[in-house]
Every structure is written in structure tokens, then in C-alpha cells.
C-alpha positions in Angstrom: 22.0 -40.3 -13.9 20.7 -36.7 -13.5 17.1 -37.8 -12.7 17.6 -38.7 -9.0 19.8 -35.7 -8.5 17.1 -33.4 -10.0 14.4 -35.1 -7.9 16.5 -34.6 -4.7 17.0 -31.0 -5.6 13.2 -30.4 -6.1 12.4 -32.1 -2.8 14.9 -29.9 -1.0 13.5 -26.8 -2.6 9.9 -27.7 -1.5 11.1 -28.3 2.1 12.8 -24.9 2.1 9.7 -23.2 0.9 7.5 -24.9 3.4 9.9 -23.9 6.2 10.0 -20.3 5.0 6.2 -20.1 4.9 5.8 -21.4 8.4 8.4 -18.9 9.7 6.7 -16.1 7.8 3.4 -17.1 9.4 4.8 -16.9 12.9 6.5 -13.6 12.3 3.4 -11.9 10.9 1.3 -13.0 13.9 4.0 -11.8 16.4 4.0 -8.4 14.7 0.2 -8.2 15.0 0.3 -8.8 18.7 3.4 -6.7 19.4 2.0 -3.6 17.8 -1.6 -4.5 18.9 -2.9 -4.4 15.3 -6.7 -4.8 15.2 -6.7 -8.3 13.8 -10.4 -8.1 13.0 -9.2 -6.4 9.8 -7.6 -9.7 8.7 -9.9 -12.2 7.0 -7.4 -15.0 7.0 -3.8 -15.9 7.6 -3.8 -19.7 7.9 -1.7 -22.7 7.1 -3.5 -25.7 5.6 -1.2 -28.7 5.1 1.8 -26.3 5.2 0.2 -23.9 2.7 0.0 -20.4 3.9 -3.0 -18.4 2.8 -3.3 -14.6 3.5 -6.5 -12.7 2.8 -7.0 -9.0 3.8 -10.0 -6.7 3.9 -10.4 -3.0 4.2 -13.6 -3.4 6.1 -14.5 -5.2 9.3 -15.5 -8.6 7.7 -13.6 -11.5 9.2 -13.7 -15.2 9.1 -10.6 -17.2 9.9 -8.1 -14.9 11.6 -4.8 -16.7 11.9 -3.1 -19.9 12.6 -0.2 -20.6 14.9 1.0 -23.8 16.4 1.8 -23.6 20.1 -0.6 -20.6 20.7 -0.9 -19.7 24.4 -3.9 -18.2 26.0 -2.4 -15.1 27.7 -4.3 -12.2 29.1 -3.5 -10.1 26.0 -4.8 -12.8 23.7 -8.0 -13.2 25.8 -8.5 -9.4 25.2 -8.1 -10.0 21.5 -10.8 -12.8 21.6 -13.1 -10.6 23.6 -12.7 -7.8 21.1 -13.6 -10.1 18.2 -16.6 -11.6 20.1 -17.9 -8.0 20.8 -17.6 -7.2 17.1 -19.3 -10.5 16.2 -22.1 -9.5 18.6 -22.8 -6.4 16.6 -23.9 -8.7 13.7 -26.4 -10.6 15.7 -29.9 -11.0 14.1 -32.2 -10.6 17.1 -35.5 -8.9 16.0 -37.5 -10.8 18.6 -35.4 -10.9 21.9 -33.1 -8.0 21.1 -30.5 -9.9 23.1 -27.2 -9.9 21.2 -24.6 -12.5 21.7 -21.1 -12.9 20.2 -18.6 -15.6 20.4 -15.0 -16.2 19.3 -13.3 -19.5 19.6 -9.7 -20.6 19.2 -8.8 -23.9 17.7 -5.9 -26.0 19.0 -3.6 -24.6 16.3 -4.6 -21.0 17.0 -7.1 -20.3 14.3 -10.0 -18.1 15.3 -13.6 -18.4 14.3 -16.4 -15.9 15.3 -20.2 -16.3 15.5 -23.3 -14.4 16.6 -26.8 -15.5 17.5 -29.3 -15.8 14.7 -33.0 -15.8 15.6 -35.9 -17.1 13.6 -39.7 -16.5 13.6 -40.1 -20.2 14.3 -38.0 -19.9 17.4 -36.8 -23.5 17.2 -34.5 -22.8 14.2 -32.7 -20.1 16.2 -29.0 -20.6 16.5 -26.8 -19.5 19.4 -23.5 -17.6 18.8 -21.5 -20.4 20.3 -22.9 -22.9 17.9 -22.5 -20.6 15.0 -18.8 -20.3 15.8 -18.3 -24.0 16.4 -20.2 -25.0 13.3 -18.2 -22.5 11.2 -15.0 -24.0 12.6 -16.0 -27.6 12.0 -17.1 -26.8 8.4 -13.6 -25.5 7.8 -12.0 -28.7 9.1 -11.3 -27.7 12.7 -12.4 -30.3 15.3 -10.2 -29.4 18.3 -11.3 -26.4 20.4 -8.9 -24.8 22.9 -10.9 -21.8 24.1 -14.1 -19.9 23.5 -15.1 -16.4 24.6 -18.8 -15.4 24.9 -20.2 -11.9 25.4 -23.9 -10.9 25.4 -26.5 -8.3 26.5 -29.5 -6.4 25.3 -29.2 -4.7 21.9 -28.7 -1.2 23.3 -27.3 -2.1 26.7 -24.0 -3.1 28.2 -22.9 -6.7 28.2 -23.4 -8.9 31.2 -22.1 -12.4 32.0 -23.9 -14.5 29.5 -23.4 -18.2 29.9 -23.9 -20.8 27.1 -27.1 -22.7 27.1 -27.2 -26.5 27.7 -27.2 -27.3 24.0 -24.2 -25.1 23.4 -22.4 -26.6 26.4 -22.9 -30.1 24.9 -21.7 -28.9 21.4 -18.6 -27.3 22.9 -17.9 -30.4 24.9 -18.0 -32.5 21.7 -15.0 -30.7 20.2 -13.2 -29.3 23.3 -9.7 -30.4 24.2 -9.1 -31.6 27.7 -7.8 -28.2 28.8 -10.3 -26.1 26.9 -11.2 -22.8 28.5 -14.6 -21.1 28.4 -14.4 -17.4 29.0 -17.6 -15.5 29.9 -16.9 -11.8 29.6 -18.5 -8.4 30.1 -15.6 -6.6 28.5 -11.8 -6.8 28.3 -11.4 -6.1 32.0 -14.2 -8.2 33.4 -14.4 -11.9 32.6 -14.6 -15.3 34.2 -12.9 -18.5 33.1 -14.2 -22.0 33.4 -13.4 -25.5 32.3 -15.9 -27.6 30.3 -16.3 -29.8 33.3 -17.3 -26.9 35.5 -20.1 -25.8 33.2 -21.1 -29.3 32.1 -20.3 -31.9 34.7 -20.8 -35.6 33.7 -20.8 -34.7 30.0 -22.5 -37.2 27.7 -20.0 -38.9 25.4 -20.1 -41.8 23.0 -17.0 -43.6 21.6 -15.9 -41.9 18.4 -14.8 -43.8 15.4 -11.1 -43.4 14.7 
């Protein structure tokens, strides 16, 4: 009967394609970091249920940057996150405080999401850069946070160590992995690293539904 043979052949072809896509995803990311390509020119290279999606832009727009299982937070990669956070900071909408903040978070699988602070005349609706990045990630299906970099400072001044507010610390804690790292940076050379427990001890938690 040729039907089972054909079905087996199709399944094997699908598995081969999935394996090749995953390998291609890893190779592209390694090339980016080896040659220090400015990854903020990449809108998206991400794998969703083993489907690789690649989107490029000629400008500086960026959303999801890349996806890579087993991604390690090395010094070089922290520099990449700081660079993206600094660029996100340039987009901050701060007509009242003139204090620009940018954030770039990395999910457990290596996907990056960026955000800036967005002020409002009503003040209460104002959203911090950290929450912008986290909410963007969650809206895209990411619920496991491995690291987040935060930069901030006056509109026309240099960045200073800008720590997340209490609300943002609670939001980060909601989605942070146990070894999540919070990086507060002035620039690529000056930054401080903290655990969630250090910035928010005795975090409030409820039992989540499985």
C-alpha cells in the first residue's frame, strides 16, 4: 500500500525542513554577533512553533529582534541590550518630565523586546519603559523573562543609573525566571547587575493557574 509509505515520506521531509530552519536561525544569529552587526536594523528573526520568520528594515525600527534557545548573557550581549535600550530611549514621549528611559528585555528563548516611557497629561496613564517592553513581550506570547536592561536620563543629558519604580519591579517579578538579571546602565561600559530579589525582596506572589 503506497499510502503509508507516502505519509512516512512527508513526515520525514517536514522534520528535515524544521531541523534546517532551526540550524539556519542559529547560524544567522552567530554571524550577527561575530561581525558585530547592528542588530537594531533587524525587525524580526524568530521561531514560533518551529517556524522561522525573518523581517528586515532599512531604517531603525525594531520590534522582536531574534530568537535563540540556550542564549547566554555574556558581556558582549549585555552591550547589545544596552545599545538597543539606548535607541529605544530616543523614542520616549516625555513632554512633561523630559526624562527619557529605554528598556530592552530578553526572553528565556533569546527573543528581545524594547520599550520606552510614554507620558500622559493625566500623569496616571503614563507608562514606564520597563512595562512597555514587558507588555509588548507578553502580547507576543512571551511570559518568561531572563534579563532586562534599563537606561535613563534627562532629554539632552547623559544617562545615569535609573532604577525601575516599584510598580515596574512587581511587573518584572511576575514574569521573571528564577535567575533573571536586571541591568541598570549608564552606557556599555558602566552598568550594575541585580537579581529580582535584590531589587524587590519579599515579592508579592499568588498561586498561578496551570
